[in-house]
mmCIF file of the N, C-alpha and C atoms, coordinates in Angstrom:
data_MODEL
# 
_entry.id   MODEL 
# 
loop_
_atom_site.group_PDB 
_atom_site.id 
_atom_site.type_symbol 
_atom_site.label_atom_id 
_atom_site.label_alt_id 
_atom_site.label_comp_id 
_atom_site.label_asym_id 
_atom_site.label_entity_id 
_atom_site.label_seq_id 
_atom_site.pdbx_PDB_ins_code 
_atom_site.Cartn_x 
_atom_site.Cartn_y 
_atom_site.Cartn_z 
_atom_site.occupancy 
_atom_site.B_iso_or_equiv 
_atom_site.pdbx_formal_charge 
_atom_site.auth_seq_id 
_atom_site.auth_comp_id 
_atom_site.auth_asym_id 
_atom_site.auth_atom_id 
_atom_site.pdbx_PDB_model_num 
ATOM 1   N N  . MET A 1 1  ? 8.333   -25.940 -41.722 1.00 0.00 ? 1  MET A N  1 
ATOM 2   C CA . MET A 1 1  ? 8.876   -24.752 -41.784 1.00 0.00 ? 1  MET A CA 1 
ATOM 3   C C  . MET A 1 1  ? 8.267   -24.109 -40.299 1.00 0.00 ? 1  MET A C  1 
ATOM 4   N N  . THR A 1 2  ? 9.162   -23.522 -39.570 1.00 0.00 ? 2  THR A N  1 
ATOM 5   C CA . THR A 1 2  ? 8.758   -22.996 -38.325 1.00 0.00 ? 2  THR A CA 1 
ATOM 6   C C  . THR A 1 2  ? 8.655   -21.393 -38.647 1.00 0.00 ? 2  THR A C  1 
ATOM 7   N N  . THR A 1 3  ? 7.719   -20.939 -38.020 1.00 0.00 ? 3  THR A N  1 
ATOM 8   C CA . THR A 1 3  ? 7.591   -19.377 -38.093 1.00 0.00 ? 3  THR A CA 1 
ATOM 9   C C  . THR A 1 3  ? 7.730   -18.906 -36.697 1.00 0.00 ? 3  THR A C  1 
ATOM 10  N N  . SER A 1 4  ? 8.839   -18.213 -36.532 1.00 0.00 ? 4  SER A N  1 
ATOM 11  C CA . SER A 1 4  ? 9.293   -17.754 -35.124 1.00 0.00 ? 4  SER A CA 1 
ATOM 12  C C  . SER A 1 4  ? 9.832   -16.249 -35.364 1.00 0.00 ? 4  SER A C  1 
ATOM 13  N N  . ILE A 1 5  ? 9.790   -15.435 -34.284 1.00 0.00 ? 5  ILE A N  1 
ATOM 14  C CA . ILE A 1 5  ? 10.339  -14.280 -34.369 1.00 0.00 ? 5  ILE A CA 1 
ATOM 15  C C  . ILE A 1 5  ? 11.347  -14.092 -33.138 1.00 0.00 ? 5  ILE A C  1 
ATOM 16  N N  . PHE A 1 6  ? 12.308  -13.203 -33.494 1.00 0.00 ? 6  PHE A N  1 
ATOM 17  C CA . PHE A 1 6  ? 13.423  -13.049 -32.380 1.00 0.00 ? 6  PHE A CA 1 
ATOM 18  C C  . PHE A 1 6  ? 12.741  -12.381 -31.113 1.00 0.00 ? 6  PHE A C  1 
ATOM 19  N N  . PHE A 1 7  ? 13.451  -12.602 -30.123 1.00 0.00 ? 7  PHE A N  1 
ATOM 20  C CA . PHE A 1 7  ? 12.918  -11.830 -28.829 1.00 0.00 ? 7  PHE A CA 1 
ATOM 21  C C  . PHE A 1 7  ? 12.994  -10.484 -29.009 1.00 0.00 ? 7  PHE A C  1 
ATOM 22  N N  . ASP A 1 8  ? 14.046  -9.814  -29.508 1.00 0.00 ? 8  ASP A N  1 
ATOM 23  C CA . ASP A 1 8  ? 13.996  -8.394  -29.604 1.00 0.00 ? 8  ASP A CA 1 
ATOM 24  C C  . ASP A 1 8  ? 13.053  -7.796  -30.501 1.00 0.00 ? 8  ASP A C  1 
ATOM 25  N N  . ASP A 1 9  ? 12.613  -8.438  -31.576 1.00 0.00 ? 9  ASP A N  1 
ATOM 26  C CA . ASP A 1 9  ? 11.453  -8.070  -32.351 1.00 0.00 ? 9  ASP A CA 1 
ATOM 27  C C  . ASP A 1 9  ? 10.219  -8.008  -31.558 1.00 0.00 ? 9  ASP A C  1 
ATOM 28  N N  . ALA A 1 10 ? 10.014  -9.182  -30.770 1.00 0.00 ? 10 ALA A N  1 
ATOM 29  C CA . ALA A 1 10 ? 8.719   -9.342  -30.062 1.00 0.00 ? 10 ALA A CA 1 
ATOM 30  C C  . ALA A 1 10 ? 8.702   -8.289  -29.011 1.00 0.00 ? 10 ALA A C  1 
ATOM 31  N N  . LEU A 1 11 ? 9.894   -8.058  -28.350 1.00 0.00 ? 11 LEU A N  1 
ATOM 32  C CA . LEU A 1 11 ? 9.880   -7.085  -27.315 1.00 0.00 ? 11 LEU A CA 1 
ATOM 33  C C  . LEU A 1 11 ? 9.572   -5.591  -27.870 1.00 0.00 ? 11 LEU A C  1 
ATOM 34  N N  . ARG A 1 12 ? 10.077  -5.330  -29.109 1.00 0.00 ? 12 ARG A N  1 
ATOM 35  C CA . ARG A 1 12 ? 10.007  -4.064  -29.660 1.00 0.00 ? 12 ARG A CA 1 
ATOM 36  C C  . ARG A 1 12 ? 8.309   -3.900  -30.128 1.00 0.00 ? 12 ARG A C  1 
ATOM 37  N N  . MET A 1 13 ? 7.867   -4.916  -30.657 1.00 0.00 ? 13 MET A N  1 
ATOM 38  C CA . MET A 1 13 ? 6.312   -4.758  -30.873 1.00 0.00 ? 13 MET A CA 1 
ATOM 39  C C  . MET A 1 13 ? 5.601   -4.666  -29.657 1.00 0.00 ? 13 MET A C  1 
ATOM 40  N N  . LEU A 1 14 ? 5.772   -5.349  -28.495 1.00 0.00 ? 14 LEU A N  1 
ATOM 41  C CA . LEU A 1 14 ? 5.160   -5.038  -27.306 1.00 0.00 ? 14 LEU A CA 1 
ATOM 42  C C  . LEU A 1 14 ? 5.256   -3.722  -26.791 1.00 0.00 ? 14 LEU A C  1 
ATOM 43  N N  . VAL A 1 15 ? 6.554   -3.156  -26.910 1.00 0.00 ? 15 VAL A N  1 
ATOM 44  C CA . VAL A 1 15 ? 6.815   -1.769  -26.392 1.00 0.00 ? 15 VAL A CA 1 
ATOM 45  C C  . VAL A 1 15 ? 5.995   -0.827  -27.260 1.00 0.00 ? 15 VAL A C  1 
ATOM 46  N N  . ASN A 1 16 ? 6.017   -1.008  -28.527 1.00 0.00 ? 16 ASN A N  1 
ATOM 47  C CA . ASN A 1 16 ? 5.257   -0.011  -29.429 1.00 0.00 ? 16 ASN A CA 1 
ATOM 48  C C  . ASN A 1 16 ? 3.804   -0.077  -29.091 1.00 0.00 ? 16 ASN A C  1 
ATOM 49  N N  . ALA A 1 17 ? 3.368   -1.325  -28.917 1.00 0.00 ? 17 ALA A N  1 
ATOM 50  C CA . ALA A 1 17 ? 1.902   -1.421  -28.598 1.00 0.00 ? 17 ALA A CA 1 
ATOM 51  C C  . ALA A 1 17 ? 1.567   -0.768  -27.264 1.00 0.00 ? 17 ALA A C  1 
ATOM 52  N N  . PHE A 1 18 ? 2.418   -0.967  -26.329 1.00 0.00 ? 18 PHE A N  1 
ATOM 53  C CA . PHE A 1 18 ? 2.124   -0.233  -25.080 1.00 0.00 ? 18 PHE A CA 1 
ATOM 54  C C  . PHE A 1 18 ? 2.125   1.191   -25.203 1.00 0.00 ? 18 PHE A C  1 
ATOM 55  N N  . LEU A 1 19 ? 3.268   1.799   -25.913 1.00 0.00 ? 19 LEU A N  1 
ATOM 56  C CA . LEU A 1 19 ? 3.291   3.207   -25.958 1.00 0.00 ? 19 LEU A CA 1 
ATOM 57  C C  . LEU A 1 19 ? 2.089   3.729   -26.813 1.00 0.00 ? 19 LEU A C  1 
ATOM 58  N N  . LEU A 1 20 ? 1.676   2.997   -27.835 1.00 0.00 ? 20 LEU A N  1 
ATOM 59  C CA . LEU A 1 20 ? 0.531   3.521   -28.526 1.00 0.00 ? 20 LEU A CA 1 
ATOM 60  C C  . LEU A 1 20 ? -0.752  3.474   -27.706 1.00 0.00 ? 20 LEU A C  1 
ATOM 61  N N  . SER A 1 21 ? -0.962  2.478   -26.962 1.00 0.00 ? 21 SER A N  1 
ATOM 62  C CA . SER A 1 21 ? -2.174  2.371   -26.129 1.00 0.00 ? 21 SER A CA 1 
ATOM 63  C C  . SER A 1 21 ? -1.982  3.527   -25.062 1.00 0.00 ? 21 SER A C  1 
ATOM 64  N N  . ALA A 1 22 ? -0.900  3.783   -24.523 1.00 0.00 ? 22 ALA A N  1 
ATOM 65  C CA . ALA A 1 22 ? -0.777  4.871   -23.530 1.00 0.00 ? 22 ALA A CA 1 
ATOM 66  C C  . ALA A 1 22 ? -1.148  6.272   -24.139 1.00 0.00 ? 22 ALA A C  1 
ATOM 67  N N  . LEU A 1 23 ? -0.628  6.558   -25.457 1.00 0.00 ? 23 LEU A N  1 
ATOM 68  C CA . LEU A 1 23 ? -1.020  7.661   -26.074 1.00 0.00 ? 23 LEU A CA 1 
ATOM 69  C C  . LEU A 1 23 ? -2.417  7.869   -26.351 1.00 0.00 ? 23 LEU A C  1 
ATOM 70  N N  . LEU A 1 24 ? -3.074  6.723   -26.822 1.00 0.00 ? 24 LEU A N  1 
ATOM 71  C CA . LEU A 1 24 ? -4.349  6.789   -27.175 1.00 0.00 ? 24 LEU A CA 1 
ATOM 72  C C  . LEU A 1 24 ? -5.327  7.017   -25.892 1.00 0.00 ? 24 LEU A C  1 
ATOM 73  N N  . LEU A 1 25 ? -4.944  6.500   -24.795 1.00 0.00 ? 25 LEU A N  1 
ATOM 74  C CA . LEU A 1 25 ? -5.578  6.701   -23.559 1.00 0.00 ? 25 LEU A CA 1 
ATOM 75  C C  . LEU A 1 25 ? -5.526  8.022   -23.126 1.00 0.00 ? 25 LEU A C  1 
ATOM 76  N N  . ILE A 1 26 ? -4.326  8.672   -23.212 1.00 0.00 ? 26 ILE A N  1 
ATOM 77  C CA . ILE A 1 26 ? -4.198  10.043  -22.909 1.00 0.00 ? 26 ILE A CA 1 
ATOM 78  C C  . ILE A 1 26 ? -5.004  11.001  -23.760 1.00 0.00 ? 26 ILE A C  1 
ATOM 79  N N  . ALA A 1 27 ? -5.081  10.578  -25.066 1.00 0.00 ? 27 ALA A N  1 
ATOM 80  C CA . ALA A 1 27 ? -5.740  11.479  -26.096 1.00 0.00 ? 27 ALA A CA 1 
ATOM 81  C C  . ALA A 1 27 ? -7.204  11.433  -25.860 1.00 0.00 ? 27 ALA A C  1 
ATOM 82  N N  . PHE A 1 28 ? -7.743  10.190  -25.653 1.00 0.00 ? 28 PHE A N  1 
ATOM 83  C CA . PHE A 1 28 ? -9.254  10.110  -25.515 1.00 0.00 ? 28 PHE A CA 1 
ATOM 84  C C  . PHE A 1 28 ? -9.632  10.635  -24.139 1.00 0.00 ? 28 PHE A C  1 
ATOM 85  N N  . SER A 1 29 ? -8.871  10.482  -23.099 1.00 0.00 ? 29 SER A N  1 
ATOM 86  C CA . SER A 1 29 ? -9.264  11.164  -21.888 1.00 0.00 ? 29 SER A CA 1 
ATOM 87  C C  . SER A 1 29 ? -9.238  12.546  -21.895 1.00 0.00 ? 29 SER A C  1 
ATOM 88  N N  . GLY A 1 30 ? -8.285  13.192  -22.646 1.00 0.00 ? 30 GLY A N  1 
ATOM 89  C CA . GLY A 1 30 ? -8.291  14.638  -22.861 1.00 0.00 ? 30 GLY A CA 1 
ATOM 90  C C  . GLY A 1 30 ? -9.521  14.956  -23.713 1.00 0.00 ? 30 GLY A C  1 
ATOM 91  N N  . LEU A 1 31 ? -9.921  14.212  -24.676 1.00 0.00 ? 31 LEU A N  1 
ATOM 92  C CA . LEU A 1 31 ? -11.135 14.606  -25.431 1.00 0.00 ? 31 LEU A CA 1 
ATOM 93  C C  . LEU A 1 31 ? -12.335 14.385  -24.643 1.00 0.00 ? 31 LEU A C  1 
ATOM 94  N N  . GLY A 1 32 ? -12.380 13.398  -23.732 1.00 0.00 ? 32 GLY A N  1 
ATOM 95  C CA . GLY A 1 32 ? -13.514 13.373  -22.856 1.00 0.00 ? 32 GLY A CA 1 
ATOM 96  C C  . GLY A 1 32 ? -13.795 14.504  -21.930 1.00 0.00 ? 32 GLY A C  1 
ATOM 97  N N  . LEU A 1 33 ? -12.569 14.943  -21.390 1.00 0.00 ? 33 LEU A N  1 
ATOM 98  C CA . LEU A 1 33 ? -12.558 16.045  -20.469 1.00 0.00 ? 33 LEU A CA 1 
ATOM 99  C C  . LEU A 1 33 ? -13.078 17.277  -21.234 1.00 0.00 ? 33 LEU A C  1 
ATOM 100 N N  . ALA A 1 34 ? -12.657 17.456  -22.500 1.00 0.00 ? 34 ALA A N  1 
ATOM 101 C CA . ALA A 1 34 ? -13.122 18.671  -23.251 1.00 0.00 ? 34 ALA A CA 1 
ATOM 102 C C  . ALA A 1 34 ? -14.615 18.552  -23.451 1.00 0.00 ? 34 ALA A C  1 
ATOM 103 N N  . VAL A 1 35 ? -15.038 17.425  -23.712 1.00 0.00 ? 35 VAL A N  1 
ATOM 104 C CA . VAL A 1 35 ? -16.417 17.143  -23.976 1.00 0.00 ? 35 VAL A CA 1 
ATOM 105 C C  . VAL A 1 35 ? -17.360 17.589  -22.650 1.00 0.00 ? 35 VAL A C  1 
ATOM 106 N N  . ILE A 1 36 ? -16.766 17.178  -21.522 1.00 0.00 ? 36 ILE A N  1 
ATOM 107 C CA . ILE A 1 36 ? -17.401 17.285  -20.255 1.00 0.00 ? 36 ILE A CA 1 
ATOM 108 C C  . ILE A 1 36 ? -17.351 18.915  -20.114 1.00 0.00 ? 36 ILE A C  1 
ATOM 109 N N  . GLU A 1 37 ? -16.266 19.601  -20.247 1.00 0.00 ? 37 GLU A N  1 
ATOM 110 C CA . GLU A 1 37 ? -16.073 20.786  -20.000 1.00 0.00 ? 37 GLU A CA 1 
ATOM 111 C C  . GLU A 1 37 ? -17.019 21.701  -20.746 1.00 0.00 ? 37 GLU A C  1 
ATOM 112 N N  . THR A 1 38 ? -17.150 21.389  -22.039 1.00 0.00 ? 38 THR A N  1 
ATOM 113 C CA . THR A 1 38 ? -18.100 21.940  -23.026 1.00 0.00 ? 38 THR A CA 1 
ATOM 114 C C  . THR A 1 38 ? -19.513 21.802  -22.578 1.00 0.00 ? 38 THR A C  1 
ATOM 115 N N  . MET A 1 39 ? -19.836 20.697  -22.173 1.00 0.00 ? 39 MET A N  1 
ATOM 116 C CA . MET A 1 39 ? -21.213 20.463  -21.584 1.00 0.00 ? 39 MET A CA 1 
ATOM 117 C C  . MET A 1 39 ? -21.608 21.387  -20.320 1.00 0.00 ? 39 MET A C  1 
ATOM 118 N N  . GLU A 1 40 ? -20.512 21.474  -19.471 1.00 0.00 ? 40 GLU A N  1 
ATOM 119 C CA . GLU A 1 40 ? -20.784 22.212  -18.258 1.00 0.00 ? 40 GLU A CA 1 
ATOM 120 C C  . GLU A 1 40 ? -20.840 23.813  -18.681 1.00 0.00 ? 40 GLU A C  1 
ATOM 121 N N  . LYS A 1 41 ? -20.095 24.192  -19.565 1.00 0.00 ? 41 LYS A N  1 
ATOM 122 C CA . LYS A 1 41 ? -20.141 25.613  -19.947 1.00 0.00 ? 41 LYS A CA 1 
ATOM 123 C C  . LYS A 1 41 ? -21.411 26.032  -20.673 1.00 0.00 ? 41 LYS A C  1 
ATOM 124 N N  . SER A 1 42 ? -22.017 25.032  -21.442 1.00 0.00 ? 42 SER A N  1 
ATOM 125 C CA . SER A 1 42 ? -23.273 25.252  -22.164 1.00 0.00 ? 42 SER A CA 1 
ATOM 126 C C  . SER A 1 42 ? -24.397 25.067  -21.374 1.00 0.00 ? 42 SER A C  1 
ATOM 127 N N  . GLY A 1 43 ? -24.282 24.538  -20.164 1.00 0.00 ? 43 GLY A N  1 
ATOM 128 C CA . GLY A 1 43 ? -25.459 24.368  -19.314 1.00 0.00 ? 43 GLY A CA 1 
ATOM 129 C C  . GLY A 1 43 ? -26.168 23.068  -19.540 1.00 0.00 ? 43 GLY A C  1 
ATOM 130 N N  . ILE A 1 44 ? -25.666 22.108  -20.084 1.00 0.00 ? 44 ILE A N  1 
ATOM 131 C CA . ILE A 1 44 ? -26.495 20.970  -20.425 1.00 0.00 ? 44 ILE A CA 1 
ATOM 132 C C  . ILE A 1 44 ? -26.290 20.110  -19.061 1.00 0.00 ? 44 ILE A C  1 
ATOM 133 N N  . ARG A 1 45 ? -27.464 19.746  -18.707 1.00 0.00 ? 45 ARG A N  1 
ATOM 134 C CA . ARG A 1 45 ? -27.610 18.915  -17.374 1.00 0.00 ? 45 ARG A CA 1 
ATOM 135 C C  . ARG A 1 45 ? -27.917 17.382  -17.734 1.00 0.00 ? 45 ARG A C  1 
ATOM 136 N N  . VAL A 1 46 ? -27.176 16.523  -16.985 1.00 0.00 ? 46 VAL A N  1 
ATOM 137 C CA . VAL A 1 46 ? -27.414 15.071  -17.210 1.00 0.00 ? 46 VAL A CA 1 
ATOM 138 C C  . VAL A 1 46 ? -28.061 14.579  -15.897 1.00 0.00 ? 46 VAL A C  1 
ATOM 139 N N  . ASP A 1 47 ? -29.185 14.031  -15.971 1.00 0.00 ? 47 ASP A N  1 
ATOM 140 C CA . ASP A 1 47 ? -29.710 13.426  -14.737 1.00 0.00 ? 47 ASP A CA 1 
ATOM 141 C C  . ASP A 1 47 ? -29.196 12.008  -14.533 1.00 0.00 ? 47 ASP A C  1 
ATOM 142 N N  . ALA A 1 48 ? -28.524 11.851  -13.425 1.00 0.00 ? 48 ALA A N  1 
ATOM 143 C CA . ALA A 1 48 ? -27.871 10.615  -13.171 1.00 0.00 ? 48 ALA A CA 1 
ATOM 144 C C  . ALA A 1 48 ? -29.031 9.365   -12.985 1.00 0.00 ? 48 ALA A C  1 
ATOM 145 N N  . LYS A 1 49 ? -30.159 9.791   -12.503 1.00 0.00 ? 49 LYS A N  1 
ATOM 146 C CA . LYS A 1 49 ? -31.294 8.805   -12.191 1.00 0.00 ? 49 LYS A CA 1 
ATOM 147 C C  . LYS A 1 49 ? -31.812 8.336   -13.531 1.00 0.00 ? 49 LYS A C  1 
ATOM 148 N N  . ARG A 1 50 ? -31.698 9.023   -14.532 1.00 0.00 ? 50 ARG A N  1 
ATOM 149 C CA . ARG A 1 50 ? -32.295 8.673   -15.919 1.00 0.00 ? 50 ARG A CA 1 
ATOM 150 C C  . ARG A 1 50 ? -31.341 7.590   -16.689 1.00 0.00 ? 50 ARG A C  1 
ATOM 151 N N  . LEU A 1 51 ? -29.996 7.634   -16.235 1.00 0.00 ? 51 LEU A N  1 
ATOM 152 C CA . LEU A 1 51 ? -28.999 6.783   -16.913 1.00 0.00 ? 51 LEU A CA 1 
ATOM 153 C C  . LEU A 1 51 ? -29.070 5.301   -16.474 1.00 0.00 ? 51 LEU A C  1 
ATOM 154 N N  . HIS A 1 52 ? -29.891 4.964   -15.382 1.00 0.00 ? 52 HIS A N  1 
ATOM 155 C CA . HIS A 1 52 ? -30.024 3.666   -14.999 1.00 0.00 ? 52 HIS A CA 1 
ATOM 156 C C  . HIS A 1 52 ? -31.090 2.910   -15.779 1.00 0.00 ? 52 HIS A C  1 
# 
């Protein structure tokens, strides 16, 4: 028994995965920017030397 999928099904899965990853990237980058903006407004300082 061979398990195979048709090309159009595989292409549809790849397109859906790409679109989902692009939407997640946009959502998480917006969330990260919101967090950074909140930190800047509240006056939280992050020392870059301590991060190493």
